[in-house]
PDB file of N, CA, C and O in Angstrom, chain B, residues numbered from 101:
ATOM      1  N   MET B 101     -45.273   3.505 -32.635  1.00  0.00           N
ATOM      2  CA  MET B 101     -44.419   2.343 -32.528  1.00  0.00           C
ATOM      3  C   MET B 101     -43.051   2.686 -33.130  1.00  0.00           C
ATOM      4  O   MET B 101     -42.954   3.199 -34.244  1.00  0.00           O
ATOM      5  N   PRO B 102     -41.978   2.381 -32.343  1.00  0.00           N
ATOM      6  CA  PRO B 102     -40.649   2.727 -32.840  1.00  0.00           C
ATOM      7  C   PRO B 102     -40.254   1.879 -34.045  1.00  0.00           C
ATOM      8  O   PRO B 102     -40.693   0.743 -34.221  1.00  0.00           O
ATOM      9  N   SER B 103     -39.429   2.475 -34.837  1.00  0.00           N
ATOM     10  CA  SER B 103     -38.985   1.766 -36.038  1.00  0.00           C
ATOM     11  C   SER B 103     -37.907   0.749 -35.676  1.00  0.00           C
ATOM     12  O   SER B 103     -37.393   0.721 -34.558  1.00  0.00           O
ATOM     13  N   LEU B 104     -37.593  -0.069 -36.645  1.00  0.00           N
ATOM     14  CA  LEU B 104     -36.568  -1.100 -36.446  1.00  0.00           C
ATOM     15  C   LEU B 104     -35.214  -0.460 -36.167  1.00  0.00           C
ATOM     16  O   LEU B 104     -34.449  -0.958 -35.342  1.00  0.00           O
ATOM     17  N   VAL B 105     -34.917   0.631 -36.844  1.00  0.00           N
ATOM     18  CA  VAL B 105     -33.641   1.320 -36.654  1.00  0.00           C
ATOM     19  C   VAL B 105     -33.550   1.860 -35.236  1.00  0.00           C
ATOM     20  O   VAL B 105     -32.510   1.736 -34.590  1.00  0.00           O
ATOM     21  N   GLU B 106     -34.645   2.465 -34.742  1.00  0.00           N
ATOM     22  CA  GLU B 106     -34.647   2.982 -33.372  1.00  0.00           C
ATOM     23  C   GLU B 106     -34.474   1.852 -32.362  1.00  0.00           C
ATOM     24  O   GLU B 106     -33.738   2.002 -31.386  1.00  0.00           O
ATOM     25  N   SER B 107     -35.129   0.750 -32.581  1.00  0.00           N
ATOM     26  CA  SER B 107     -35.030  -0.388 -31.662  1.00  0.00           C
ATOM     27  C   SER B 107     -33.606  -0.934 -31.629  1.00  0.00           C
ATOM     28  O   SER B 107     -33.065  -1.216 -30.560  1.00  0.00           O
ATOM     29  N   LEU B 108     -33.003  -1.082 -32.812  1.00  0.00           N
ATOM     30  CA  LEU B 108     -31.628  -1.564 -32.864  1.00  0.00           C
ATOM     31  C   LEU B 108     -30.667  -0.563 -32.223  1.00  0.00           C
ATOM     32  O   LEU B 108     -29.723  -0.948 -31.533  1.00  0.00           O
ATOM     33  N   SER B 109     -30.919   0.718 -32.459  1.00  0.00           N
ATOM     34  CA  SER B 109     -30.092   1.767 -31.867  1.00  0.00           C
ATOM     35  C   SER B 109     -30.188   1.728 -30.338  1.00  0.00           C
ATOM     36  O   SER B 109     -29.177   1.853 -29.646  1.00  0.00           O
ATOM     37  N   ASN B 110     -31.389   1.557 -29.822  1.00  0.00           N
ATOM     38  CA  ASN B 110     -31.568   1.470 -28.374  1.00  0.00           C
ATOM     39  C   ASN B 110     -30.910   0.211 -27.806  1.00  0.00           C
ATOM     40  O   ASN B 110     -30.340   0.239 -26.716  1.00  0.00           O
ATOM     41  N   LEU B 111     -30.994  -0.895 -28.555  1.00  0.00           N
ATOM     42  CA  LEU B 111     -30.359  -2.130 -28.122  1.00  0.00           C
ATOM     43  C   LEU B 111     -28.845  -1.961 -28.038  1.00  0.00           C
ATOM     44  O   LEU B 111     -28.225  -2.357 -27.050  1.00  0.00           O
ATOM     45  N   VAL B 112     -28.255  -1.374 -29.072  1.00  0.00           N
ATOM     46  CA  VAL B 112     -26.799  -1.160 -29.093  1.00  0.00           C
ATOM     47  C   VAL B 112     -26.394  -0.219 -27.962  1.00  0.00           C
ATOM     48  O   VAL B 112     -25.390  -0.454 -27.289  1.00  0.00           O
ATOM     49  N   ALA B 113     -27.171   0.846 -27.748  1.00  0.00           N
ATOM     50  CA  ALA B 113     -26.863   1.785 -26.664  1.00  0.00           C
ATOM     51  C   ALA B 113     -26.965   1.102 -25.311  1.00  0.00           C
ATOM     52  O   ALA B 113     -26.138   1.344 -24.433  1.00  0.00           O
ATOM     53  N   GLY B 114     -27.960   0.259 -25.133  1.00  0.00           N
ATOM     54  CA  GLY B 114     -28.110  -0.484 -23.876  1.00  0.00           C
ATOM     55  C   GLY B 114     -26.954  -1.421 -23.631  1.00  0.00           C
ATOM     56  O   GLY B 114     -26.437  -1.505 -22.516  1.00  0.00           O
ATOM     57  N   ILE B 115     -26.545  -2.128 -24.669  1.00  0.00           N
ATOM     58  CA  ILE B 115     -25.401  -3.036 -24.546  1.00  0.00           C
ATOM     59  C   ILE B 115     -24.140  -2.254 -24.205  1.00  0.00           C
ATOM     60  O   ILE B 115     -23.360  -2.667 -23.346  1.00  0.00           O
ATOM     61  N   PHE B 116     -23.942  -1.129 -24.875  1.00  0.00           N
ATOM     62  CA  PHE B 116     -22.768  -0.287 -24.630  1.00  0.00           C
ATOM     63  C   PHE B 116     -22.754   0.203 -23.176  1.00  0.00           C
ATOM     64  O   PHE B 116     -21.716   0.152 -22.516  1.00  0.00           O
ATOM     65  N   HIS B 117     -23.889   0.671 -22.682  1.00  0.00           N
ATOM     66  CA  HIS B 117     -23.959   1.152 -21.300  1.00  0.00           C
ATOM     67  C   HIS B 117     -23.717   0.021 -20.304  1.00  0.00           C
ATOM     68  O   HIS B 117     -23.087   0.232 -19.268  1.00  0.00           O
ATOM     69  N   THR B 118     -24.209  -1.168 -20.608  1.00  0.00           N
ATOM     70  CA  THR B 118     -23.990  -2.322 -19.733  1.00  0.00           C
ATOM     71  C   THR B 118     -22.513  -2.690 -19.666  1.00  0.00           C
ATOM     72  O   THR B 118     -21.969  -2.942 -18.591  1.00  0.00           O
ATOM     73  N   ILE B 119     -21.874  -2.715 -20.836  1.00  0.00           N
ATOM     74  CA  ILE B 119     -20.443  -3.035 -20.884  1.00  0.00           C
ATOM     75  C   ILE B 119     -19.639  -1.969 -20.161  1.00  0.00           C
ATOM     76  O   ILE B 119     -18.710  -2.287 -19.418  1.00  0.00           O
ATOM     77  N   THR B 120     -19.988  -0.712 -20.372  1.00  0.00           N
ATOM     78  CA  THR B 120     -19.277   0.380 -19.707  1.00  0.00           C
ATOM     79  C   THR B 120     -19.420   0.286 -18.187  1.00  0.00           C
ATOM     80  O   THR B 120     -18.444   0.480 -17.463  1.00  0.00           O
ATOM     81  N   ALA B 121     -20.614  -0.006 -17.706  1.00  0.00           N
ATOM     82  CA  ALA B 121     -20.839  -0.147 -16.260  1.00  0.00           C
ATOM     83  C   ALA B 121     -20.062  -1.334 -15.702  1.00  0.00           C
ATOM     84  O   ALA B 121     -19.491  -1.246 -14.615  1.00  0.00           O
ATOM     85  N   ALA B 122     -20.037  -2.436 -16.433  1.00  0.00           N
ATOM     86  CA  ALA B 122     -19.297  -3.619 -15.976  1.00  0.00           C
ATOM     87  C   ALA B 122     -17.806  -3.337 -15.911  1.00  0.00           C
ATOM     88  O   ALA B 122     -17.140  -3.727 -14.951  1.00  0.00           O
ATOM     89  N   LEU B 123     -17.276  -2.663 -16.921  1.00  0.00           N
ATOM     90  CA  LEU B 123     -15.853  -2.320 -16.912  1.00  0.00           C
ATOM     91  C   LEU B 123     -15.525  -1.363 -15.774  1.00  0.00           C
ATOM     92  O   LEU B 123     -14.465  -1.465 -15.156  1.00  0.00           O
ATOM     93  N   GLY B 124     -16.438  -0.430 -15.497  1.00  0.00           N
ATOM     94  CA  GLY B 124     -16.247   0.483 -14.375  1.00  0.00           C
ATOM     95  C   GLY B 124     -16.196  -0.265 -13.056  1.00  0.00           C
ATOM     96  O   GLY B 124     -15.397   0.069 -12.181  1.00  0.00           O
ATOM     97  N   SER B 125     -17.042  -1.270 -12.907  1.00  0.00           N
ATOM     98  CA  SER B 125     -17.045  -2.079 -11.681  1.00  0.00           C
ATOM     99  C   SER B 125     -15.749  -2.873 -11.551  1.00  0.00           C
ATOM    100  O   SER B 125     -15.161  -2.942 -10.472  1.00  0.00           O
ATOM    101  N   VAL B 126     -15.312  -3.466 -12.646  1.00  0.00           N
ATOM    102  CA  VAL B 126     -14.060  -4.227 -12.620  1.00  0.00           C
ATOM    103  C   VAL B 126     -12.899  -3.309 -12.274  1.00  0.00           C
ATOM    104  O   VAL B 126     -12.033  -3.680 -11.481  1.00  0.00           O
ATOM    105  N   LEU B 127     -12.868  -2.127 -12.851  1.00  0.00           N
ATOM    106  CA  LEU B 127     -11.813  -1.162 -12.557  1.00  0.00           C
ATOM    107  C   LEU B 127     -11.836  -0.772 -11.089  1.00  0.00           C
ATOM    108  O   LEU B 127     -10.778  -0.666 -10.468  1.00  0.00           O
ATOM    109  N   ALA B 128     -13.012  -0.557 -10.520  1.00  0.00           N
ATOM    110  CA  ALA B 128     -13.126  -0.189  -9.107  1.00  0.00           C
ATOM    111  C   ALA B 128     -12.607  -1.310  -8.212  1.00  0.00           C
ATOM    112  O   ALA B 128     -11.956  -1.043  -7.202  1.00  0.00           O
ATOM    113  N   VAL B 129     -12.889  -2.560  -8.574  1.00  0.00           N
ATOM    114  CA  VAL B 129     -12.399  -3.693  -7.780  1.00  0.00           C
ATOM    115  C   VAL B 129     -10.883  -3.755  -7.826  1.00  0.00           C
ATOM    116  O   VAL B 129     -10.237  -3.907  -6.789  1.00  0.00           O
ATOM    117  N   PHE B 130     -10.305  -3.640  -9.021  1.00  0.00           N
ATOM    118  CA  PHE B 130      -8.849  -3.685  -9.130  1.00  0.00           C
ATOM    119  C   PHE B 130      -8.200  -2.508  -8.422  1.00  0.00           C
ATOM    120  O   PHE B 130      -7.137  -2.660  -7.822  1.00  0.00           O
ATOM    121  N   GLN B 131      -8.817  -1.348  -8.482  1.00  0.00           N
ATOM    122  CA  GLN B 131      -8.285  -0.183  -7.786  1.00  0.00           C
ATOM    123  C   GLN B 131      -8.295  -0.415  -6.276  1.00  0.00           C
ATOM    124  O   GLN B 131      -7.339  -0.056  -5.588  1.00  0.00           O
ATOM    125  N   SER B 132      -9.357  -1.005  -5.761  1.00  0.00           N
ATOM    126  CA  SER B 132      -9.430  -1.310  -4.331  1.00  0.00           C
ATOM    127  C   SER B 132      -8.360  -2.317  -3.923  1.00  0.00           C
ATOM    128  O   SER B 132      -7.714  -2.160  -2.886  1.00  0.00           O
ATOM    129  N   ILE B 133      -8.176  -3.346  -4.738  1.00  0.00           N
ATOM    130  CA  ILE B 133      -7.147  -4.351  -4.450  1.00  0.00           C
ATOM    131  C   ILE B 133      -5.764  -3.703  -4.474  1.00  0.00           C
ATOM    132  O   ILE B 133      -4.942  -3.964  -3.596  1.00  0.00           O
ATOM    133  N   PHE B 134      -5.510  -2.871  -5.461  1.00  0.00           N
ATOM    134  CA  PHE B 134      -4.222  -2.187  -5.581  1.00  0.00           C
ATOM    135  C   PHE B 134      -3.967  -1.295  -4.368  1.00  0.00           C
ATOM    136  O   PHE B 134      -2.861  -1.288  -3.828  1.00  0.00           O
ATOM    137  N   ASN B 135      -4.987  -0.538  -3.934  1.00  0.00           N
ATOM    138  CA  ASN B 135      -4.832   0.327  -2.765  1.00  0.00           C
ATOM    139  C   ASN B 135      -4.585  -0.496  -1.509  1.00  0.00           C
ATOM    140  O   ASN B 135      -3.805  -0.091  -0.647  1.00  0.00           O
ATOM    141  N   ALA B 136      -5.234  -1.636  -1.398  1.00  0.00           N
ATOM    142  CA  ALA B 136      -5.013  -2.509  -0.238  1.00  0.00           C
ATOM    143  C   ALA B 136      -3.584  -3.040  -0.230  1.00  0.00           C
ATOM    144  O   ALA B 136      -2.937  -3.078   0.817  1.00  0.00           O
ATOM    145  N   ILE B 137      -3.097  -3.448  -1.393  1.00  0.00           N
ATOM    146  CA  ILE B 137      -1.720  -3.958  -1.489  1.00  0.00           C
ATOM    147  C   ILE B 137      -0.730  -2.860  -1.123  1.00  0.00           C
ATOM    148  O   ILE B 137       0.225  -3.104  -0.386  1.00  0.00           O
ATOM    149  N   LEU B 138      -0.955  -1.654  -1.633  1.00  0.00           N
ATOM    150  CA  LEU B 138      -0.059  -0.542  -1.294  1.00  0.00           C
ATOM    151  C   LEU B 138      -0.107  -0.232   0.202  1.00  0.00           C
ATOM    152  O   LEU B 138       0.913   0.108   0.802  1.00  0.00           O
ATOM    153  N   GLY B 139      -1.280  -0.349   0.794  1.00  0.00           N
ATOM    154  CA  GLY B 139      -1.407  -0.126   2.234  1.00  0.00           C
ATOM    155  C   GLY B 139      -0.615  -1.145   3.034  1.00  0.00           C
ATOM    156  O   GLY B 139       0.043  -0.797   4.015  1.00  0.00           O
ATOM    157  N   VAL B 140      -0.679  -2.401   2.617  1.00  0.00           N
ATOM    158  CA  VAL B 140       0.073  -3.455   3.305  1.00  0.00           C
ATOM    159  C   VAL B 140       1.572  -3.219   3.162  1.00  0.00           C
ATOM    160  O   VAL B 140       2.326  -3.358   4.126  1.00  0.00           O
ATOM    161  N   ILE B 141       1.994  -2.864   1.960  1.00  0.00           N
ATOM    162  CA  ILE B 141       3.425  -2.612   1.730  1.00  0.00           C
ATOM    163  C   ILE B 141       3.883  -1.417   2.569  1.00  0.00           C
ATOM    164  O   ILE B 141       4.950  -1.459   3.180  1.00  0.00           O
ATOM    165  N   GLY B 142       3.085  -0.360   2.597  1.00  0.00           N
ATOM    166  CA  GLY B 142       3.433   0.814   3.400  1.00  0.00           C
ATOM    167  C   GLY B 142       3.532   0.489   4.873  1.00  0.00           C
ATOM    168  O   GLY B 142       4.447   0.953   5.554  1.00  0.00           O
ATOM    169  N   THR B 143       2.603  -0.303   5.371  1.00  0.00           N
ATOM    170  CA  THR B 143       2.634  -0.694   6.778  1.00  0.00           C
ATOM    171  C   THR B 143       3.855  -1.554   7.081  1.00  0.00           C
ATOM    172  O   THR B 143       4.478  -1.406   8.132  1.00  0.00           O
ATOM    173  N   ALA B 144       4.192  -2.444   6.167  1.00  0.00           N
ATOM    174  CA  ALA B 144       5.375  -3.298   6.362  1.00  0.00           C
ATOM    175  C   ALA B 144       6.641  -2.458   6.425  1.00  0.00           C
ATOM    176  O   ALA B 144       7.494  -2.689   7.282  1.00  0.00           O
ATOM    177  N   PHE B 145       6.773  -1.487   5.530  1.00  0.00           N
ATOM    178  CA  PHE B 145       7.951  -0.627   5.559  1.00  0.00           C
ATOM    179  C   PHE B 145       7.992   0.226   6.811  1.00  0.00           C
ATOM    180  O   PHE B 145       9.069   0.464   7.358  1.00  0.00           O
ATOM    181  N   ASP B 146       6.837   0.694   7.279  1.00  0.00           N
ATOM    182  CA  ASP B 146       6.797   1.437   8.537  1.00  0.00           C
ATOM    183  C   ASP B 146       7.269   0.573   9.697  1.00  0.00           C
ATOM    184  O   ASP B 146       8.024   1.031  10.555  1.00  0.00           O
ATOM    185  N   ALA B 147       6.822  -0.679   9.719  1.00  0.00           N
ATOM    186  CA  ALA B 147       7.232  -1.599  10.786  1.00  0.00           C
ATOM    187  C   ALA B 147       8.731  -1.871  10.726  1.00  0.00           C
ATOM    188  O   ALA B 147       9.403  -1.910  11.757  1.00  0.00           O
ATOM    189  N   ILE B 148       9.249  -2.059   9.520  1.00  0.00           N
ATOM    190  CA  ILE B 148      10.688  -2.300   9.364  1.00  0.00           C
ATOM    191  C   ILE B 148      11.479  -1.079   9.825  1.00  0.00           C
ATOM    192  O   ILE B 148      12.487  -1.213  10.519  1.00  0.00           O
ATOM    193  N   GLY B 149      11.025   0.099   9.442  1.00  0.00           N
ATOM    194  CA  GLY B 149      11.708   1.328   9.863  1.00  0.00           C
ATOM    195  C   GLY B 149      11.692   1.510  11.364  1.00  0.00           C
ATOM    196  O   GLY B 149      12.697   1.906  11.956  1.00  0.00           O
ATOM    197  N   THR B 150      10.562   1.225  11.984  1.00  0.00           N
ATOM    198  CA  THR B 150      10.465   1.337  13.443  1.00  0.00           C
ATOM    199  C   THR B 150      11.391   0.330  14.120  1.00  0.00           C
ATOM    200  O   THR B 150      12.040   0.653  15.115  1.00  0.00           O
ATOM    201  N   THR B 151      11.453  -0.889  13.585  1.00  0.00           N
ATOM    202  CA  THR B 151      12.329  -1.913  14.149  1.00  0.00           C
ATOM    203  C   THR B 151      13.792  -1.505  14.048  1.00  0.00           C
ATOM    204  O   THR B 151      14.552  -1.663  15.003  1.00  0.00           O
ATOM    205  N   ILE B 152      14.183  -0.987  12.901  1.00  0.00           N
ATOM    206  CA  ILE B 152      15.576  -0.555  12.715  1.00  0.00           C
ATOM    207  C   ILE B 152      15.907   0.590  13.665  1.00  0.00           C
ATOM    208  O   ILE B 152      16.983   0.607  14.263  1.00  0.00           O
ATOM    209  N   ALA B 153      14.988   1.551  13.808  1.00  0.00           N
ATOM    210  CA  ALA B 153      15.222   2.667  14.725  1.00  0.00           C
ATOM    211  C   ALA B 153      15.334   2.173  16.157  1.00  0.00           C
ATOM    212  O   ALA B 153      16.171   2.664  16.915  1.00  0.00           O
ATOM    213  N   SER B 154      14.511   1.215  16.537  1.00  0.00           N
ATOM    214  CA  SER B 154      14.574   0.671  17.902  1.00  0.00           C
ATOM    215  C   SER B 154      15.888  -0.068  18.138  1.00  0.00           C
ATOM    216  O   SER B 154      16.504   0.075  19.194  1.00  0.00           O
ATOM    217  N   LEU B 155      16.310  -0.847  17.164  1.00  0.00           N
ATOM    218  CA  LEU B 155      17.590  -1.552  17.296  1.00  0.00           C
ATOM    219  C   LEU B 155      18.753  -0.572  17.389  1.00  0.00           C
ATOM    220  O   LEU B 155      19.679  -0.781  18.173  1.00  0.00           O
ATOM    221  N   ALA B 156      18.711   0.487  16.602  1.00  0.00           N
ATOM    222  CA  ALA B 156      19.771   1.490  16.658  1.00  0.00           C
ATOM    223  C   ALA B 156      19.794   2.171  18.021  1.00  0.00           C
ATOM    224  O   ALA B 156      20.863   2.418  18.578  1.00  0.00           O
ATOM    225  N   HIS B 157      18.619   2.472  18.553  1.00  0.00           N
ATOM    226  CA  HIS B 157      18.529   3.100  19.874  1.00  0.00           C
ATOM    227  C   HIS B 157      19.066   2.156  20.949  1.00  0.00           C
ATOM    228  O   HIS B 157      19.780   2.594  21.851  1.00  0.00           O
ATOM    229  N   THR B 158      18.735   0.879  20.866  1.00  0.00           N
ATOM    230  CA  THR B 158      19.225  -0.119  21.825  1.00  0.00           C
ATOM    231  C   THR B 158      20.741  -0.259  21.727  1.00  0.00           C
ATOM    232  O   THR B 158      21.431  -0.321  22.744  1.00  0.00           O
ATOM    233  N   PHE B 159      21.252  -0.307  20.506  1.00  0.00           N
ATOM    234  CA  PHE B 159      22.692  -0.421  20.299  1.00  0.00           C
ATOM    235  C   PHE B 159      23.413   0.800  20.847  1.00  0.00           C
ATOM    236  O   PHE B 159      24.481   0.674  21.446  1.00  0.00           O
ATOM    237  N   GLU B 160      22.838   1.976  20.646  1.00  0.00           N
ATOM    238  CA  GLU B 160      23.423   3.206  21.171  1.00  0.00           C
ATOM    239  C   GLU B 160      23.477   3.154  22.705  1.00  0.00           C
ATOM    240  O   GLU B 160      24.493   3.505  23.304  1.00  0.00           O
ATOM    241  N   GLY B 161      22.379   2.714  23.335  1.00  0.00           N
ATOM    242  CA  GLY B 161      22.366   2.603  24.792  1.00  0.00           C
ATOM    243  C   GLY B 161      23.377   1.592  25.292  1.00  0.00           C
ATOM    244  O   GLY B 161      24.033   1.821  26.308  1.00  0.00           O
ATOM    245  N   LEU B 162      23.513   0.470  24.587  1.00  0.00           N
ATOM    246  CA  LEU B 162      24.485  -0.542  24.973  1.00  0.00           C
ATOM    247  C   LEU B 162      25.904   0.006  24.878  1.00  0.00           C
ATOM    248  O   LEU B 162      26.718  -0.208  25.776  1.00  0.00           O
ATOM    249  N   LEU B 163      26.200   0.714  23.787  1.00  0.00           N
ATOM    250  CA  LEU B 163      27.534   1.296  23.645  1.00  0.00           C
ATOM    251  C   LEU B 163      27.820   2.313  24.739  1.00  0.00           C
ATOM    252  O   LEU B 163      28.920   2.329  25.292  1.00  0.00           O
ATOM    253  N   LYS B 164      26.858   3.152  25.059  1.00  0.00           N
ATOM    254  CA  LYS B 164      27.047   4.138  26.129  1.00  0.00           C
ATOM    255  C   LYS B 164      27.291   3.444  27.458  1.00  0.00           C
ATOM    256  O   LYS B 164      28.151   3.862  28.234  1.00  0.00           O
ATOM    257  N   PHE B 165      26.531   2.377  27.724  1.00  0.00           N
ATOM    258  CA  PHE B 165      26.714   1.629  28.960  1.00  0.00           C
ATOM    259  C   PHE B 165      28.109   1.015  29.027  1.00  0.00           C
ATOM    260  O   PHE B 165      28.792   1.128  30.045  1.00  0.00           O
ATOM    261  N   LEU B 166      28.535   0.360  27.936  1.00  0.00           N
ATOM    262  CA  LEU B 166      29.848  -0.288  27.933  1.00  0.00           C
ATOM    263  C   LEU B 166      30.976   0.729  28.042  1.00  0.00           C
ATOM    264  O   LEU B 166      31.956   0.501  28.751  1.00  0.00           O
ATOM    265  N   LEU B 167      30.839   1.847  27.345  1.00  0.00           N
ATOM    266  CA  LEU B 167      31.884   2.867  27.408  1.00  0.00           C
ATOM    267  C   LEU B 167      31.946   3.507  28.785  1.00  0.00           C
ATOM    268  O   LEU B 167      33.020   3.911  29.231  1.00  0.00           O
ATOM    269  N   SER B 168      30.821   3.603  29.457  1.00  0.00           N
ATOM    270  CA  SER B 168      30.835   4.178  30.804  1.00  0.00           C
ATOM    271  C   SER B 168      31.520   3.245  31.806  1.00  0.00           C
ATOM    272  O   SER B 168      31.992   3.704  32.847  1.00  0.00           O
ATOM    273  N   LYS B 169      31.581   1.955  31.510  1.00  0.00           N
ATOM    274  CA  LYS B 169      32.218   0.988  32.408  1.00  0.00           C
ATOM    275  C   LYS B 169      33.715   0.866  32.165  1.00  0.00           C
ATOM    276  O   LYS B 169      34.426   0.296  32.992  1.00  0.00           O
ATOM    277  N   LEU B 170      34.199   1.384  31.061  1.00  0.00           N
ATOM    278  CA  LEU B 170      35.631   1.308  30.770  1.00  0.00           C
ATOM    279  C   LEU B 170      36.365   2.399  31.528  1.00  0.00           C
ATOM    280  O   LEU B 170      35.886   3.527  31.641  1.00  0.00           O
ATOM    281  N   ASP B 171      37.501   2.058  32.031  1.00  0.00           N
ATOM    282  CA  ASP B 171      38.348   3.040  32.728  1.00  0.00           C
ATOM    283  C   ASP B 171      39.599   3.237  31.885  1.00  0.00           C
ATOM    284  O   ASP B 171      40.513   2.413  31.914  1.00  0.00           O
ATOM    285  N   PHE B 172      39.634   4.323  31.143  1.00  0.00           N
ATOM    286  CA  PHE B 172      40.725   4.558  30.198  1.00  0.00           C
ATOM    287  C   PHE B 172      42.027   4.950  30.910  1.00  0.00           C
ATOM    288  O   PHE B 172      43.088   4.912  30.286  1.00  0.00           O
ATOM    289  N   ASN B 173      41.981   5.326  32.196  1.00  0.00           N
ATOM    290  CA  ASN B 173      43.186   5.717  32.918  1.00  0.00           C
ATOM    291  C   ASN B 173      44.051   4.498  33.277  1.00  0.00           C
ATOM    292  O   ASN B 173      45.260   4.644  33.462  1.00  0.00           O
ATOM    293  N   HIS B 174      43.469   3.322  33.377  1.00  0.00           N
ATOM    294  CA  HIS B 174      44.206   2.141  33.766  1.00  0.00           C
ATOM    295  C   HIS B 174      44.538   1.236  32.567  1.00  0.00           C
ATOM    296  O   HIS B 174      44.864   0.065  32.762  1.00  0.00           O
ATOM    297  N   MET B 175      44.464   1.739  31.375  1.00  0.00           N
ATOM    298  CA  MET B 175      44.698   0.923  30.180  1.00  0.00           C
ATOM    299  C   MET B 175      46.129   1.070  29.659  1.00  0.00           C
ATOM    300  O   MET B 175      46.408   0.648  28.537  1.00  0.00           O
ATOM    301  N   THR B 176      47.018   1.637  30.415  1.00  0.00           N
ATOM    302  CA  THR B 176      48.403   1.827  29.944  1.00  0.00           C
ATOM    303  C   THR B 176      49.280   0.640  30.218  1.00  0.00           C
ATOM    304  O   THR B 176      50.463   0.655  29.879  1.00  0.00           O
TER     305      THR B 176
END
């Protein structure tokens, strides 16, 4: 039969392991939430970058079209 000291030692060790496991679970949840938030932010910036590039490409095409319609020889 284990002594009182051994029983208390096992109880403290069990409590410590339980707390450690719970903290590990909480940390894993927060890490997952953080990674999800970073993923959303990254996707948003990618979308913004793609939109800006598309607008720049459209503006470039519009300028080329307008400049091709101008006749600089008759502007005197």
